[in-house]
Residue frames as qw, qx, qy, qz and C-alpha x, y, z in Angstrom:
[[0.679, -0.331, -0.476, 0.450, -133.76, 79.88, -184.21],
 [0.148, -0.971, -0.109, -0.152, -133.96, 83.01, -182.00],
 [0.331, 0.605, -0.475, 0.546, -130.92, 84.92, -180.76],
 [0.790, -0.518, -0.329, 0.022, -130.04, 83.40, -177.41],
 [0.254, 0.595, -0.437, 0.624, -128.06, 85.07, -174.66],
 [0.155, 0.070, -0.761, 0.625, -127.78, 85.31, -170.90],
 [0.464, -0.007, 0.233, -0.855, -131.30, 86.69, -170.47],
 [0.784, 0.079, -0.386, -0.481, -132.88, 83.80, -172.40],
 [0.551, 0.124, -0.795, 0.224, -130.79, 81.24, -170.52],
 [0.076, -0.081, 0.629, -0.769, -131.89, 82.68, -167.17],
 [0.663, 0.045, 0.033, -0.747, -135.54, 82.47, -168.23],
 [0.735, 0.159, -0.622, -0.215, -134.96, 78.92, -169.48],
 [0.385, 0.113, -0.810, 0.428, -133.40, 77.78, -166.20],
 [0.155, -0.019, 0.544, -0.825, -135.82, 79.56, -163.86],
 [0.571, 0.261, 0.378, -0.680, -139.21, 79.00, -165.49],
 [0.648, 0.404, -0.415, -0.494, -139.07, 77.44, -168.97],
 [0.311, 0.254, -0.914, 0.050, -137.37, 74.19, -167.90],
 [0.238, 0.106, 0.806, -0.531, -139.86, 73.55, -165.05],
 [0.610, 0.380, 0.106, -0.687, -142.71, 74.32, -167.44],
 [0.545, 0.376, -0.675, -0.325, -141.33, 71.82, -169.96],
 [0.081, 0.111, -0.954, 0.268, -141.09, 69.17, -167.22],
 [0.447, 0.244, 0.537, -0.672, -144.70, 69.83, -166.32],
 [0.651, 0.429, -0.234, -0.581, -145.74, 69.41, -169.97],
 [0.389, 0.331, -0.853, -0.104, -143.75, 66.18, -170.26],
 [0.069, 0.001, 0.905, -0.421, -145.27, 64.66, -167.12],
 [0.450, 0.385, 0.506, -0.628, -148.85, 65.69, -167.91],
 [0.520, 0.347, 0.715, 0.312, -148.74, 65.02, -171.65],
 [0.231, 0.516, 0.366, 0.739, -149.14, 68.66, -172.62],
 [0.075, -0.321, -0.372, 0.868, -150.31, 72.11, -171.57],
 [0.223, 0.694, 0.682, 0.053, -153.84, 73.30, -172.30],
 [0.218, 0.465, 0.218, 0.830, -154.33, 76.54, -174.23],
 [0.386, -0.759, -0.334, -0.404, -156.84, 77.57, -171.58],
 [0.673, -0.357, -0.360, 0.539, -154.24, 77.54, -168.79],
 [0.042, -0.987, -0.153, -0.034, -154.40, 81.14, -167.44],
 [0.557, -0.639, 0.277, 0.453, -150.67, 81.11, -166.75],
 [0.546, 0.044, 0.574, 0.608, -150.03, 80.81, -170.49],
 [0.265, 0.855, 0.432, 0.108, -152.28, 83.66, -171.61],
 [0.368, 0.586, -0.039, 0.721, -150.88, 87.03, -172.70],
 [0.246, -0.682, 0.252, -0.641, -149.72, 88.72, -169.50],
 [0.915, -0.361, -0.135, -0.117, -149.69, 85.40, -167.64],
 [0.486, -0.764, 0.420, 0.056, -146.84, 84.52, -165.31],
 [0.675, -0.198, 0.644, 0.300, -145.52, 81.77, -167.62],
 [0.632, 0.745, 0.167, -0.133, -146.17, 83.36, -171.00],
 [0.143, 0.840, -0.507, -0.130, -142.52, 84.34, -171.51],
 [0.438, -0.338, 0.832, 0.025, -141.42, 80.81, -170.64],
 [0.715, 0.407, 0.558, -0.108, -143.97, 79.36, -173.07],
 [0.487, 0.853, -0.094, -0.161, -142.86, 81.65, -175.90],
 [0.076, -0.708, 0.694, 0.110, -139.24, 80.64, -175.33],
 [0.567, -0.080, 0.820, -0.017, -140.04, 76.91, -175.39],
 [0.679, 0.618, 0.375, -0.130, -142.09, 77.31, -178.57],
 [0.313, 0.882, -0.312, -0.162, -139.32, 79.35, -180.23],
 [0.186, -0.549, 0.813, 0.054, -136.85, 76.57, -179.35],
 [0.692, 0.124, -0.565, -0.432, -139.27, 73.96, -180.76],
 [0.058, 0.125, -0.910, 0.390, -139.38, 72.20, -177.40],
 [0.365, 0.417, 0.689, -0.468, -143.15, 72.68, -177.37],
 [0.057, -0.079, -0.622, -0.777, -145.38, 72.53, -180.45],
 [0.478, 0.126, 0.294, -0.818, -149.01, 73.51, -180.67],
 [0.060, 0.191, 0.960, 0.196, -151.58, 70.77, -181.27],
 [0.339, -0.053, -0.088, -0.935, -154.72, 72.53, -182.58],
 [0.579, -0.224, -0.704, -0.344, -156.79, 69.35, -182.45],
 [0.590, -0.430, -0.622, 0.283, -156.35, 69.07, -178.68],
 [0.103, -0.906, -0.042, -0.408, -155.91, 72.83, -178.07],
 [0.725, -0.657, 0.134, 0.159, -152.69, 72.23, -176.22],
 [0.257, 0.795, -0.549, 0.023, -148.91, 72.48, -176.37],
 [0.989, -0.142, 0.031, 0.021, -147.11, 69.13, -176.45],
 [0.376, -0.750, 0.480, 0.255, -143.44, 68.47, -175.67],
 [0.775, 0.561, -0.290, -0.010, -140.79, 67.41, -178.19],
 [0.908, -0.204, -0.063, 0.361, -137.77, 65.18, -177.44],
 [0.147, -0.950, 0.169, 0.217, -135.07, 67.70, -176.32],
 [0.633, -0.312, 0.545, 0.453, -132.25, 65.58, -177.78],
 [0.533, 0.511, 0.527, 0.422, -133.52, 66.41, -181.25],
 [0.066, 0.969, 0.174, 0.163, -133.46, 70.13, -180.46],
 [0.578, -0.723, 0.129, 0.355, -130.27, 70.52, -178.44],
 [0.646, -0.025, 0.399, 0.650, -127.88, 70.21, -181.36],
 [0.264, 0.712, 0.397, 0.516, -129.71, 72.97, -183.22],
 [0.291, -0.949, -0.078, -0.096, -129.25, 75.29, -180.22],
 [0.637, -0.652, 0.278, 0.303, -125.80, 74.40, -178.88],
 [0.763, 0.206, 0.371, 0.488, -124.14, 73.65, -182.21],
 [0.321, 0.806, 0.163, 0.470, -124.39, 77.17, -183.67],
 [0.393, -0.909, 0.123, -0.064, -123.21, 78.65, -180.35],
 [0.790, -0.351, 0.344, 0.366, -120.12, 76.42, -180.37],
 [0.637, 0.449, 0.324, 0.536, -119.41, 77.44, -183.93],
 [0.035, 0.939, 0.065, 0.337, -119.79, 81.12, -183.07],
 [0.614, -0.749, 0.215, 0.125, -117.43, 80.62, -180.12],
 [0.784, -0.041, 0.370, 0.497, -114.82, 79.03, -182.40],
 [0.415, 0.711, 0.267, 0.501, -115.26, 81.85, -184.90],
 [0.237, -0.957, 0.026, -0.166, -114.80, 84.46, -182.14],
 [0.735, -0.525, 0.296, 0.310, -111.64, 82.76, -180.86],
 [0.693, 0.257, 0.371, 0.563, -110.22, 82.70, -184.37],
 [0.185, 0.860, 0.200, 0.430, -111.19, 86.32, -184.94],
 [0.462, -0.882, 0.093, 0.037, -109.66, 87.39, -181.62],
 [0.759, -0.278, 0.336, 0.483, -106.34, 85.76, -182.55],
 [0.509, 0.539, 0.342, 0.578, -106.42, 87.60, -185.89],
 [0.113, -0.954, -0.095, -0.261, -107.06, 90.89, -184.07],
 [0.668, -0.670, 0.199, 0.257, -104.17, 90.15, -181.68],
 [0.717, 0.082, 0.363, 0.590, -101.90, 89.56, -184.66],
 [0.270, 0.776, 0.282, 0.496, -103.06, 92.81, -186.27],
 [0.348, -0.933, 0.024, -0.091, -102.41, 94.78, -183.07],
 [0.788, -0.363, 0.237, 0.438, -98.98, 93.18, -182.83],
 [0.557, 0.432, 0.300, 0.643, -98.14, 94.82, -186.15],
 [0.069, -0.912, -0.139, -0.379, -99.32, 98.18, -184.82],
 [0.658, -0.728, 0.087, 0.173, -97.14, 97.77, -181.73],
 [0.744, -0.031, 0.275, 0.608, -94.09, 97.21, -183.91],
 [0.304, 0.683, 0.269, 0.607, -94.94, 100.33, -185.91],
 [0.348, -0.918, -0.087, -0.170, -95.32, 102.36, -182.72],
 [0.747, -0.524, 0.157, 0.378, -91.98, 101.24, -181.35],
 [0.619, 0.182, 0.318, 0.695, -90.36, 102.41, -184.60],
 [0.109, 0.876, 0.323, 0.341, -92.11, 105.79, -184.57],
 [0.333, 0.428, -0.284, 0.791, -90.25, 109.00, -183.58],
 [0.387, -0.548, 0.103, -0.734, -92.87, 109.83, -180.93],
 [0.825, -0.273, -0.495, -0.026, -92.71, 106.53, -179.05],
 [0.444, -0.806, 0.289, -0.262, -91.86, 106.81, -175.36],
 [0.837, 0.209, -0.430, 0.265, -88.50, 105.26, -174.64],
 [0.150, 0.543, -0.531, 0.633, -86.04, 105.08, -171.80],
 [0.319, -0.118, -0.851, 0.400, -86.22, 104.06, -168.14],
 [0.076, 0.444, 0.541, -0.710, -88.81, 106.72, -167.21],
 [0.008, 0.344, 0.644, 0.684, -91.97, 107.42, -169.22],
 [0.193, 0.212, 0.390, -0.875, -94.92, 109.75, -168.67],
 [0.043, -0.400, -0.835, -0.375, -98.59, 109.03, -169.40],
 [0.176, 0.017, 0.170, -0.969, -101.54, 111.41, -169.30],
 [0.607, 0.070, 0.113, -0.783, -105.30, 111.15, -168.55],
 [0.917, 0.111, 0.077, -0.377, -107.00, 108.23, -170.38],
 [0.653, 0.494, -0.571, 0.065, -103.67, 106.72, -171.47],
 [0.206, -0.490, 0.720, -0.445, -102.90, 105.94, -167.81],
 [0.785, -0.036, 0.451, -0.424, -105.63, 103.30, -167.46],
 [0.857, 0.462, -0.182, -0.137, -104.75, 101.74, -170.79],
 [0.357, 0.613, -0.658, 0.254, -101.08, 101.48, -169.83],
 [0.404, -0.363, 0.695, -0.471, -101.83, 100.04, -166.36],
 [0.890, 0.134, 0.239, -0.365, -104.22, 97.44, -167.79],
 [0.768, 0.534, -0.353, 0.010, -101.60, 96.36, -170.32],
 [0.114, 0.591, -0.708, 0.368, -98.84, 96.20, -167.70],
 [0.599, -0.226, 0.609, -0.467, -100.94, 94.11, -165.29],
 [0.911, 0.298, 0.042, -0.283, -102.01, 91.83, -168.14],
 [0.658, 0.559, -0.482, 0.153, -98.33, 91.14, -168.87],
 [0.386, -0.624, 0.583, -0.350, -97.45, 90.39, -165.22],
 [0.721, 0.196, -0.659, -0.087, -95.93, 86.94, -164.86],
 [0.537, -0.015, -0.726, 0.429, -94.94, 86.61, -161.20],
 [0.324, -0.461, -0.560, 0.607, -95.90, 89.40, -158.79],
 [0.013, -0.715, -0.264, -0.647, -98.00, 92.54, -158.33],
 [0.346, -0.361, -0.498, 0.708, -97.42, 95.01, -155.49],
 [0.013, -0.645, -0.383, -0.661, -100.01, 97.77, -155.20],
 [0.200, -0.308, -0.504, 0.782, -100.57, 100.66, -152.80],
 [0.090, -0.616, -0.542, -0.565, -103.96, 102.41, -152.83],
 [0.176, -0.003, -0.488, 0.855, -104.04, 105.32, -150.37],
 [0.421, 0.044, 0.147, -0.894, -107.61, 106.53, -150.95],
 [0.299, 0.193, 0.927, -0.119, -110.74, 104.38, -150.77],
 [0.430, 0.586, 0.305, -0.615, -113.13, 106.58, -152.76],
 [0.099, -0.168, 0.762, 0.617, -112.63, 104.80, -156.06],
 [0.598, 0.182, -0.111, -0.772, -115.56, 104.93, -158.44],
 [0.820, 0.031, 0.507, -0.263, -117.65, 101.79, -158.82],
 [0.804, 0.585, -0.070, -0.085, -116.72, 101.42, -162.52],
 [0.295, 0.723, -0.600, 0.173, -112.97, 101.74, -161.90],
 [0.452, -0.394, 0.734, -0.318, -113.11, 99.33, -158.94],
 [0.886, 0.233, 0.321, -0.240, -115.07, 96.81, -161.03],
 [0.676, 0.674, -0.295, 0.027, -112.49, 97.07, -163.82],
 [0.018, -0.655, 0.706, -0.270, -109.68, 96.62, -161.28],
 [0.728, -0.175, 0.578, -0.324, -111.42, 93.56, -159.85],
 [0.898, 0.414, 0.106, -0.107, -111.69, 91.89, -163.26],
 [0.461, 0.752, -0.445, 0.155, -108.10, 92.82, -164.15],
 [0.211, -0.577, 0.718, -0.328, -106.65, 91.58, -160.85],
 [0.845, -0.027, 0.447, -0.292, -108.73, 88.39, -160.84],
 [0.835, 0.533, -0.135, -0.027, -107.38, 87.53, -164.29],
 [0.245, 0.702, -0.612, 0.271, -103.82, 87.99, -163.03],
 [0.496, -0.393, 0.670, -0.389, -104.42, 85.88, -159.90],
 [0.910, 0.170, 0.264, -0.270, -106.06, 83.11, -161.90],
 [0.784, 0.547, -0.271, 0.113, -102.97, 82.74, -164.07],
 [0.865, -0.182, -0.274, 0.380, -100.76, 82.34, -161.00],
 [0.260, 0.574, -0.207, 0.748, -99.51, 85.87, -160.30],
 [0.441, -0.459, -0.589, 0.497, -99.04, 86.66, -156.58],
 [0.000, 0.687, 0.201, 0.698, -100.50, 89.94, -155.36],
 [0.404, -0.443, -0.531, 0.600, -100.10, 92.11, -152.27],
 [0.019, 0.695, 0.301, 0.652, -102.07, 95.31, -151.74],
 [0.287, -0.232, -0.494, 0.787, -101.81, 98.07, -149.14],
 [0.143, -0.750, -0.417, -0.492, -104.73, 100.30, -148.11],
 [0.065, -0.371, 0.440, -0.815, -105.17, 102.81, -145.32],
 [0.055, 0.165, 0.879, -0.444, -107.16, 101.72, -142.27],
 [0.420, 0.320, 0.193, -0.827, -110.15, 103.76, -143.47],
 [0.417, 0.182, -0.707, -0.541, -110.64, 101.28, -146.33],
 [0.073, -0.116, -0.966, 0.221, -112.11, 98.82, -143.82],
 [0.265, 0.467, 0.543, -0.645, -115.25, 100.97, -143.64],
 [0.360, 0.431, -0.353, -0.748, -115.70, 101.20, -147.42],
 [0.811, 0.141, 0.472, -0.315, -118.26, 98.63, -148.61],
 [0.777, 0.603, -0.135, -0.120, -117.08, 98.37, -152.23],
 [0.193, 0.683, -0.688, 0.155, -113.46, 98.03, -151.15],
 [0.541, -0.262, 0.733, -0.318, -114.41, 95.26, -148.69],
 [0.868, 0.348, 0.253, -0.248, -116.20, 93.45, -151.51],
 [0.568, 0.715, -0.408, 0.006, -113.15, 93.81, -153.77],
 [0.116, -0.581, 0.766, -0.250, -110.86, 92.51, -151.02],
 [0.751, -0.051, 0.574, -0.321, -113.11, 89.51, -150.42],
 [0.850, 0.502, 0.031, -0.156, -113.00, 88.57, -154.09],
 [0.485, 0.701, -0.505, 0.133, -109.23, 88.88, -154.60],
 [0.285, -0.513, 0.745, -0.318, -108.26, 87.27, -151.28],
 [0.877, 0.075, 0.376, -0.289, -110.43, 84.29, -152.17],
 [0.830, 0.542, -0.112, 0.067, -108.07, 83.85, -155.14],
 [0.856, -0.087, -0.142, 0.490, -104.93, 84.10, -153.01],
 [0.236, 0.691, -0.099, 0.676, -104.16, 87.83, -152.83],
 [0.497, -0.411, -0.503, 0.576, -102.95, 89.39, -149.57],
 [0.007, -0.758, -0.184, -0.626, -104.30, 92.75, -148.39],
 [0.494, -0.383, -0.484, 0.613, -103.18, 94.83, -145.41],
 [0.018, -0.911, -0.236, -0.338, -103.96, 98.30, -144.04],
 [0.550, -0.030, -0.273, 0.788, -101.77, 100.99, -142.54],
 [0.133, -0.829, -0.399, 0.369, -102.48, 104.18, -140.59],
 [0.273, -0.514, 0.234, 0.778, -99.91, 106.28, -142.46],
 [0.556, 0.754, 0.063, -0.344, -100.48, 108.18, -145.68],
 [0.505, -0.261, 0.642, 0.515, -98.61, 106.90, -148.73],
 [0.356, 0.488, -0.329, -0.726, -98.68, 107.52, -152.47],
 [0.898, 0.289, 0.189, -0.271, -100.37, 105.31, -155.01],
 [0.010, 0.606, -0.752, -0.259, -98.04, 102.76, -156.60],
 [0.963, 0.159, 0.128, -0.178, -98.10, 99.60, -158.71],
 [0.114, -0.628, 0.740, 0.211, -95.02, 97.41, -159.15],
 [0.920, 0.281, -0.037, -0.272, -95.09, 94.69, -161.82],
 [0.958, 0.134, -0.112, 0.229, -92.64, 91.77, -161.49],
 [0.555, -0.691, 0.110, 0.450, -90.16, 94.10, -159.74],
 [0.537, 0.105, 0.421, 0.723, -89.20, 95.45, -163.15],
 [0.008, 0.488, 0.351, 0.799, -91.77, 98.23, -163.65],
 [0.149, -0.472, -0.605, 0.623, -93.17, 100.71, -161.14],
 [0.011, 0.610, 0.448, 0.653, -96.06, 103.07, -161.85],
 [0.286, -0.445, -0.481, 0.699, -96.35, 106.12, -159.59],
 [0.165, 0.901, 0.389, -0.096, -98.31, 109.43, -159.71],
 [0.483, 0.487, 0.059, 0.726, -96.84, 112.38, -161.55],
 [0.270, -0.115, -0.372, 0.881, -96.07, 115.67, -159.78],
 [0.245, -0.108, -0.128, -0.955, -99.29, 117.33, -160.97],
 [0.611, -0.009, 0.430, -0.665, -101.75, 114.80, -159.58],
 [0.682, 0.117, 0.710, -0.133, -103.94, 111.95, -160.82],
 [0.668, 0.700, 0.080, -0.240, -103.91, 113.10, -164.47],
 [0.418, 0.706, -0.571, 0.023, -100.25, 112.12, -164.90],
 [0.927, -0.318, 0.197, 0.008, -98.53, 108.80, -164.20],
 [0.128, 0.761, -0.630, -0.086, -94.84, 107.98, -164.32],
 [0.998, 0.037, -0.045, -0.020, -93.63, 104.54, -165.43],
 [0.168, -0.796, 0.582, -0.007, -90.22, 103.67, -163.99],
 [0.979, 0.167, -0.117, -0.001, -88.10, 100.85, -165.41],
 [0.244, 0.692, -0.578, 0.356, -84.72, 101.84, -163.99],
 [0.752, -0.155, -0.633, 0.101, -83.75, 98.76, -161.87],
 [0.337, 0.023, -0.546, 0.767, -82.23, 100.74, -158.98],
 [0.317, -0.159, 0.100, -0.930, -85.28, 103.03, -158.66],
 [0.752, -0.197, -0.446, -0.444, -87.69, 100.10, -158.87],
 [0.648, -0.086, -0.668, 0.357, -85.70, 98.25, -156.18],
 [0.069, 0.096, -0.410, 0.904, -85.87, 101.36, -153.96],
 [0.546, -0.174, -0.101, -0.814, -89.67, 101.62, -154.38],
 [0.777, -0.147, -0.598, -0.131, -90.05, 97.89, -153.64],
 [0.440, -0.007, -0.636, 0.633, -88.04, 98.40, -150.43],
 [0.237, -0.139, 0.208, -0.939, -90.37, 101.27, -149.42],
 [0.726, -0.166, -0.356, -0.565, -93.35, 99.00, -150.04],
 [0.713, -0.068, -0.677, 0.167, -91.85, 96.12, -148.05],
 [0.192, 0.067, -0.553, 0.808, -91.15, 98.34, -145.03],
 [0.472, -0.119, 0.058, -0.872, -94.74, 99.60, -145.07],
 [0.759, -0.076, -0.552, -0.337, -96.03, 96.05, -145.54],
 [0.507, -0.001, -0.746, 0.432, -94.22, 94.84, -142.42],
 [0.047, 0.018, 0.470, -0.881, -95.92, 97.53, -140.31],
 [0.519, -0.092, -0.280, -0.802, -99.39, 96.98, -141.82],
 [0.451, -0.030, 0.768, -0.454, -102.20, 94.84, -140.44],
 [0.096, 0.160, 0.915, 0.358, -104.09, 92.08, -142.30],
 [0.377, -0.102, -0.198, -0.899, -107.32, 93.38, -143.82],
 [0.643, -0.214, -0.650, -0.343, -109.14, 90.13, -143.13],
 [0.389, -0.151, -0.732, 0.538, -108.38, 90.21, -139.39],
 [0.319, -0.603, -0.237, -0.692, -111.45, 91.51, -137.54],
 [0.592, -0.347, -0.624, 0.373, -110.54, 90.46, -133.99],
 [0.261, -0.931, -0.250, -0.052, -111.50, 93.03, -131.36],
 [0.596, -0.594, 0.136, 0.523, -107.88, 93.50, -130.25],
 [0.489, 0.153, 0.445, 0.735, -106.83, 94.20, -133.83],
 [0.049, 0.770, 0.441, 0.458, -109.67, 96.69, -134.38],
 [0.439, -0.866, -0.138, 0.194, -108.77, 98.44, -131.11],
 [0.595, -0.318, 0.277, 0.684, -105.17, 98.76, -132.28],
 [0.323, 0.439, 0.493, 0.678, -106.35, 100.25, -135.58],
 [0.175, -0.898, -0.359, -0.183, -108.58, 102.76, -133.76],
 [0.544, -0.720, 0.036, 0.430, -105.60, 103.81, -131.59],
 [0.542, -0.037, 0.398, 0.739, -103.41, 104.24, -134.66],
 [0.145, 0.670, 0.468, 0.558, -106.01, 106.44, -136.37],
 [0.373, -0.898, -0.221, 0.075, -106.36, 108.48, -133.16],
 [0.594, -0.497, 0.191, 0.603, -102.58, 108.96, -133.01],
 [0.420, 0.281, 0.473, 0.722, -102.50, 109.98, -136.68],
 [0.064, -0.858, -0.410, -0.302, -105.24, 112.57, -136.01],
 [0.498, -0.804, -0.044, 0.323, -103.20, 114.01, -133.14],
 [0.575, -0.194, 0.346, 0.716, -100.11, 114.29, -135.35],
 [0.258, 0.574, 0.495, 0.599, -102.12, 116.09, -138.04],
 [0.250, -0.924, -0.279, -0.083, -103.38, 118.62, -135.47],
 [0.585, -0.652, 0.113, 0.469, -99.94, 119.20, -133.95],
 [0.518, -0.005, 0.445, 0.730, -98.35, 119.66, -137.37],
 [0.130, 0.533, 0.110, -0.829, -100.99, 122.27, -138.22],
 [0.084, 0.114, 0.786, 0.602, -102.47, 120.70, -141.34],
 [0.475, 0.013, -0.047, -0.879, -105.84, 121.93, -142.59],
 [0.702, 0.057, 0.580, -0.409, -108.85, 119.65, -142.25],
 [0.818, 0.503, -0.089, -0.266, -108.97, 118.75, -145.99],
 [0.390, 0.611, -0.682, 0.097, -105.26, 117.87, -146.00],
 [0.312, -0.320, 0.801, -0.399, -105.54, 115.91, -142.75],
 [0.807, 0.192, 0.356, -0.431, -108.61, 114.04, -143.99],
 [0.737, 0.565, -0.337, -0.155, -106.83, 113.09, -147.20],
 [0.186, 0.553, -0.780, 0.224, -103.80, 111.83, -145.30],
 [0.445, -0.119, 0.778, -0.427, -106.03, 109.65, -143.13],
 [0.101, -0.065, -0.882, -0.455, -108.02, 108.52, -146.16],
 [0.021, 0.562, 0.779, -0.277, -111.34, 109.76, -144.75],
 [0.095, 0.768, 0.399, 0.492, -113.82, 112.53, -145.52],
 [0.102, 0.417, -0.273, 0.861, -113.44, 115.99, -143.97],
 [0.641, -0.482, -0.073, -0.593, -116.62, 115.31, -141.99],
 [0.916, -0.216, -0.322, 0.103, -115.19, 112.09, -140.55],
 [0.541, 0.225, -0.357, 0.727, -111.95, 113.87, -139.61],
 [0.235, -0.507, 0.126, -0.820, -113.98, 116.57, -137.85],
 [0.842, -0.405, -0.198, -0.297, -115.63, 113.75, -135.88],
 [0.806, 0.003, -0.384, 0.451, -112.20, 112.46, -134.84],
 [0.200, 0.369, -0.273, 0.866, -111.27, 115.95, -133.60],
 [0.553, -0.503, -0.051, -0.662, -114.57, 116.21, -131.70],
 [0.902, -0.269, -0.336, 0.033, -113.80, 112.90, -129.98],
 [0.604, 0.134, -0.361, 0.698, -110.41, 114.26, -128.89],
 [0.148, -0.491, 0.117, -0.850, -112.04, 117.41, -127.51],
 [0.782, -0.454, -0.161, -0.397, -114.34, 115.25, -125.42],
 [0.877, -0.077, -0.361, 0.308, -111.46, 113.05, -124.28],
 [0.493, 0.074, -0.287, 0.818, -109.36, 116.03, -123.15],
 [0.159, -0.764, -0.532, 0.327, -112.31, 118.11, -121.92],
 [0.222, -0.251, 0.201, 0.920, -111.57, 120.94, -124.38],
 [0.400, 0.700, 0.452, -0.382, -114.10, 123.26, -125.98],
 [0.443, 0.846, -0.177, -0.240, -111.86, 124.64, -128.75],
 [0.887, 0.331, -0.164, 0.278, -108.96, 123.36, -130.81],
 [0.166, 0.722, -0.416, 0.527, -106.70, 125.84, -129.07],
 [0.626, -0.518, 0.411, -0.413, -107.64, 124.37, -125.69],
 [0.996, 0.062, 0.062, -0.027, -107.16, 120.88, -127.12],
 [0.676, 0.548, -0.290, 0.398, -103.69, 121.71, -128.38],
 [0.123, -0.701, 0.449, -0.540, -102.73, 123.39, -125.12],
 [0.813, -0.372, 0.312, -0.322, -103.93, 120.46, -123.02],
 [0.970, 0.200, -0.034, 0.135, -102.16, 117.89, -125.18],
 [0.435, 0.671, -0.361, 0.481, -98.99, 120.02, -125.02],
 [0.406, -0.646, 0.421, -0.491, -99.21, 120.21, -121.23],
 [0.899, -0.213, 0.336, -0.186, -99.51, 116.44, -121.02],
 [0.213, -0.547, 0.730, 0.350, -96.73, 115.83, -123.50],
 [0.742, 0.351, 0.564, -0.088, -99.01, 114.14, -126.05],
 [0.021, -0.544, 0.520, 0.658, -97.37, 113.90, -129.48],
 [0.821, 0.387, -0.025, -0.419, -99.29, 111.18, -131.28],
 [0.596, 0.497, -0.630, 0.026, -96.17, 109.03, -131.39],
 [0.463, -0.443, 0.653, -0.403, -96.54, 107.31, -128.03],
 [0.105, 0.108, -0.982, -0.116, -96.44, 103.51, -127.92],
 [0.020, -0.498, -0.854, 0.149, -99.88, 103.48, -126.29]]
């Protein structure tokens, strides 16, 4: 029996099964059929059916004749079921073995203890995955930038889907710029289909994950290569309150009504004005808006056109004369 996997199953469903039905209805397939020759369009399907003993060659009639599939199925499915049972048993044994290692780590002098812990580089992803996997009730996440790599976003999708499927509620905050990021939109579509809620906000905020309101994971002071895990109840409650206040001001990601999109455009415009007035550099301003430096430069160019200014100095002067601050209601 050949090794069977996803590739073989796809071939079986797409071309081998129809070819078998054709053989069953016609009483066999002639060797001379050009589709079955080497390089023919159905040669791979034929080879698979022969390897599964669903077709056997009849040299007297120079043809391939079908075999009752009920006599073959048990030889194919049975070993797979057994391998699945063996893998489940082996996985439980591995879990037990790792449980022993965890106990040893907690007893070691170097184990991280206390209400605040620090993790570096590759250990950050491992810790986050473990924390999310242990979530029982709720996940709160804030993701300020949208430029996440495809691999990390795929891993996050699988991790978050697993949590949602076991009944964990999830709320996520992005910046408005995330609405233009194709991979982020795909991620949002997948998790919201499972019950997650996602909103966007114009303001800049730091990355954060809160698990069951007992553990908060925030960036370290030196950037993305350090993460701080906080388990002090008062600090976690404070961070949850910050999240809730931002959540109330945010707008549903799934809402694409024209009025909503116009409001979002106005909020991004106001944020751009504030960045200019406060004197931030383009890279810093772009990061705070969650966009590229080129996109931010486009926002500034739009403002120059709106206020009939040729330079940033003229733009700033004109906005100052008109009392524009970027914090107006409209």
